FIKOLZA-1660 file (N, C-alpha, C; in steps of 0.1 Angstrom, whole numbers, plus 5000, padded with zeros to 4 digits):
% residues 84
   i   px   py   pz ch aa at
   1 0869 6021 1001  A  M  N
   1 0857 6030 0992  A  M CA
   1 0868 6042 0986  A  M  C
   2 0879 6049 0994  A  K  N
   2 0886 6055 0987  A  K CA
   2 0893 6051 0980  A  K  C
   3 0901 6038 0974  A  K  N
   3 0911 6035 0969  A  K CA
   3 0896 6027 0955  A  K  C
   4 0890 6026 0960  A  L  N
   4 0877 6020 0949  A  L CA
   4 0876 6032 0934  A  L  C
   5 0872 6045 0949  A  A  N
   5 0869 6060 0940  A  A CA
   5 0882 6065 0930  A  A  C
   6 0889 6060 0934  A  L  N
   6 0903 6067 0930  A  L CA
   6 0904 6054 0914  A  L  C
   7 0906 6043 0913  A  L  N
   7 0906 6032 0908  A  L CA
   7 0898 6034 0893  A  L  C
   8 0887 6039 0901  A  V  N
   8 0876 6041 0885  A  V CA
   8 0879 6053 0882  A  V  C
   9 0883 6063 0886  A  I  N
   9 0887 6073 0882  A  I CA
   9 0896 6074 0870  A  I  C
  10 0908 6068 0879  A  T  N
  10 0921 6065 0869  A  T CA
  10 0912 6054 0853  A  T  C
  11 0907 6046 0863  A  A  N
  11 0904 6037 0852  A  A CA
  11 0894 6046 0836  A  A  C
  12 0888 6055 0840  A  M  N
  12 0881 6066 0834  A  M CA
  12 0895 6072 0827  A  M  C
  13 0899 6077 0830  A  L  N
  13 0913 6087 0821  A  L CA
  13 0919 6077 0812  A  L  C
  14 0923 6066 0813  A  F  N
  14 0930 6055 0804  A  F CA
  14 0920 6057 0796  A  F  C
  15 0908 6052 0795  A  A  N
  15 0901 6050 0784  A  A CA
  15 0894 6060 0780  A  A  C
  16 0899 6075 0783  A  T  N
  16 0897 6086 0773  A  T CA
  16 0905 6087 0767  A  T  C
  17 0915 6086 0770  A  A  N
  17 0931 6090 0768  A  A CA
  17 0932 6079 0754  A  A  C
  18 0926 6065 0753  A  F  N
  18 0931 6057 0742  A  F CA
  18 0922 6059 0736  A  F  C
  19 0904 6062 0737  A  T  N
  19 0899 6065 0728  A  T CA
  19 0897 6077 0716  A  T  C
  20 0908 6090 0723  A  S  N
  20 0908 6099 0719  A  S CA
  20 0921 6097 0709  A  S  C
  21 0930 6091 0711  A  C  N
  21 0944 6086 0705  A  C CA
  21 0938 6084 0689  A  C  C
  22 0931 6069 0694  A  R  N
  22 0922 6067 0681  A  R CA
  22 0919 6075 0674  A  R  C
  23 0909 6081 0679  A  D  N
  23 0900 6087 0668  A  D CA
  23 0911 6103 0663  A  D  C
  24 0919 6104 0665  A  T  N
  24 0927 6114 0659  A  T CA
  24 0933 6107 0646  A  T  C
  25 0942 6096 0648  A  K  N
  25 0947 6088 0642  A  K CA
  25 0939 6086 0625  A  K  C
  26 0924 6080 0630  A  E  N
  26 0917 6083 0618  A  E CA
  26 0909 6097 0611  A  E  C
  27 0911 6107 0620  A  T  N
  27 0907 6119 0615  A  T CA
  27 0922 6121 0605  A  T  C
  28 0926 6123 0612  A  S  N
  28 0944 6130 0601  A  S CA
  28 0943 6123 0590  A  S  C
  29 0944 6106 0590  A  E  N
  29 0942 6100 0577  A  E CA
  29 0934 6105 0569  A  E  C
  30 0924 6107 0574  A  T  N
  30 0915 6112 0562  A  T CA
  30 0916 6123 0557  A  T  C
  31 0921 6135 0565  A  E  N
  31 0928 6148 0565  A  E CA
  31 0936 6150 0556  A  E  C
  32 0945 6136 0559  A  E  N
  32 0960 6141 0547  A  E CA
  32 0955 6132 0532  A  E  C
  33 0950 6125 0537  A  L  N
  33 0937 6117 0521  A  L CA
  33 0935 6129 0516  A  L  C
  34 0919 6138 0520  A  I  N
  34 0918 6151 0511  A  I CA
  34 0926 6161 0509  A  I  C
  35 0934 6163 0513  A  E  N
  35 0946 6171 0515  A  E CA
  35 0953 6167 0499  A  E  C
  36 0955 6159 0494  A  E  N
  36 0964 6153 0491  A  E CA
  36 0954 6148 0474  A  E  C
  37 0946 6151 0475  A  M  N
  37 0935 6147 0466  A  M CA
  37 0930 6161 0460  A  M  C
  38 0931 6169 0469  A  R  N
  38 0930 6184 0465  A  R CA
  38 0944 6186 0458  A  R  C
  39 0951 6187 0465  A  E  N
  39 0965 6191 0455  A  E CA
  39 0960 6186 0442  A  E  C
  40 0963 6173 0436  A  E  N
  40 0959 6166 0429  A  E CA
  40 0949 6168 0416  A  E  C
  41 0944 6177 0421  A  G  N
  41 0932 6186 0419  A  G CA
  41 0920 6177 0415  A  G  C
  42 0912 6176 0425  A  A  N
  42 0905 6158 0421  A  A CA
  42 0890 6172 0427  A  A  C
  43 0879 6166 0421  A  E  N
  43 0868 6169 0420  A  E CA
  43 0863 6163 0432  A  E  C
  44 0858 6171 0443  A  V  N
  44 0859 6168 0456  A  V CA
  44 0837 6166 0460  A  V  C
  45 0828 6155 0464  A  E  N
  45 0817 6153 0465  A  E CA
  45 0814 6151 0478  A  E  C
  46 0806 6157 0487  A  I  N
  46 0809 6156 0502  A  I CA
  46 0788 6154 0505  A  I  C
  47 0784 6144 0508  A  K  N
  47 0771 6141 0511  A  K CA
  47 0767 6142 0532  A  K  C
  48 0761 6149 0537  A  T  N
  48 0759 6141 0549  A  T CA
  48 0746 6141 0549  A  T  C
  49 0738 6130 0554  A  D  N
  49 0725 6124 0562  A  D CA
  49 0727 6118 0571  A  D  C
  50 0720 6128 0582  A  G  N
  50 0723 6126 0598  A  G CA
  50 0734 6129 0599  A  G  C
  51 0738 6115 0607  A  D  N
  51 0750 6112 0613  A  D CA
  51 0762 6106 0602  A  D  C
  52 0754 6101 0593  A  E  N
  52 0768 6098 0582  A  E CA
  52 0768 6106 0569  A  E  C
  53 0785 6106 0567  A  K  N
  53 0788 6117 0559  A  K CA
  53 0797 6110 0542  A  K  C
  54 0793 6110 0533  A  K  N
  54 0804 6104 0525  A  K CA
  54 0810 6117 0515  A  K  C
  55 0822 6115 0514  A  I  N
  55 0835 6121 0506  A  I CA
  55 0835 6115 0496  A  I  C
  56 0830 6120 0480  A  K  N
  56 0838 6108 0471  A  K CA
  56 0846 6120 0460  A  K  C
  57 0862 6120 0459  A  M  N
  57 0870 6122 0456  A  M CA
  57 0876 6116 0437  A  M  C
  58 0876 6125 0429  A  E  N
  58 0880 6117 0419  A  E CA
  58 0888 6126 0410  A  E  C
  59 0896 6120 0401  A  T  N
  59 0909 6128 0396  A  T CA
  59 0908 6113 0383  A  T  C
  60 0913 6118 0371  A  E  N
  60 0917 6109 0361  A  E CA
  60 0924 6098 0368  A  E  C
  61 0932 6096 0377  A  E  N
  61 0941 6081 0380  A  E CA
  61 0937 6073 0393  A  E  C
  62 0928 6080 0400  A  K  N
  62 0919 6078 0413  A  K CA
  62 0910 6079 0418  A  K  C
  63 0901 6071 0424  A  E  N
  63 0890 6075 0432  A  E CA
  63 0892 6069 0446  A  E  C
  64 0885 6078 0461  A  V  N
  64 0886 6078 0467  A  V CA
  64 0872 6082 0471  A  V  C
  65 0863 6071 0483  A  K  N
  65 0857 6075 0488  A  K CA
  65 0856 6073 0504  A  K  C
  66 0849 6078 0514  A  I  N
  66 0856 6081 0525  A  I CA
  66 0840 6077 0533  A  I  C
  67 0838 6074 0541  A  K  N
  67 0825 6067 0544  A  K CA
  67 0826 6071 0561  A  K  C
  68 0816 6077 0567  A  T  N
  68 0814 6088 0583  A  T CA
  68 0805 6076 0587  A  T  C
  69 0804 6064 0592  A  E  N
  69 0787 6068 0599  A  E CA
  69 0788 6059 0615  A  E  C
  70 0781 6069 0626  A  E  N
  70 0784 6065 0638  A  E CA
  70 0796 6060 0646  A  E  C
  71 0809 6070 0639  A  G  N
  71 0821 6074 0650  A  G CA
  71 0829 6066 0641  A  G  C
  72 0825 6056 0628  A  E  N
  72 0837 6052 0621  A  E CA
  72 0837 6052 0608  A  E  C
  73 0849 6053 0601  A  T  N
  73 0848 6057 0591  A  T CA
  73 0860 6044 0580  A  T  C
  74 0854 6045 0571  A  K  N
  74 0858 6034 0564  A  K CA
  74 0859 6042 0551  A  K  C
  75 0872 6040 0546  A  I  N
  75 0883 6048 0530  A  I CA
  75 0885 6037 0517  A  I  C
  76 0883 6039 0506  A  K  N
  76 0881 6029 0498  A  K CA
  76 0891 6038 0488  A  K  C
  77 0897 6030 0481  A  V  N
  77 0910 6038 0476  A  V CA
  77 0913 6030 0460  A  V  C
  78 0905 6036 0444  A  E  N
  78 0904 6030 0435  A  E CA
  78 0917 6037 0426  A  E  C
  79 0927 6031 0421  A  T  N
  79 0934 6035 0409  A  T CA
  79 0933 6027 0402  A  T  C
  80 0936 6036 0385  A  D  N
  80 0932 6030 0373  A  D CA
  80 0938 6014 0371  A  D  C
  81 0953 6012 0379  A  E  N
  81 0958 6001 0381  A  E CA
  81 0953 5995 0385  A  E  C
  82 0946 5989 0395  A  D  N
  82 0930 5981 0401  A  D CA
  82 0921 5978 0390  A  D  C
  83 0916 5987 0380  A  N  N
  83 0908 5987 0374  A  N CA
  83 0913 5977 0355  A  N  C
  84 0927 5977 0359  A  S  N
  84 0930 5974 0345  A  S CA
  84 0933 5957 0347  A  S  C
% end
């Protein structure tokens, strides 16, 4: 019984560690993109509706949309080269 309890606790710790690492990567990528766009002088629009968050950033050459919903982040980047 002691081994089973120890096994369950260890499994939970590993699951937490892997989940938190994944979230950190997504957050840092999003933060880096926001910082980069601000440095380029982008107009930033943030809309929040419940647990859904949309960020739209736009410069003359580049448009970035970030959508976060239920813990999932989707990033869409469009440049003038894409539209040609």
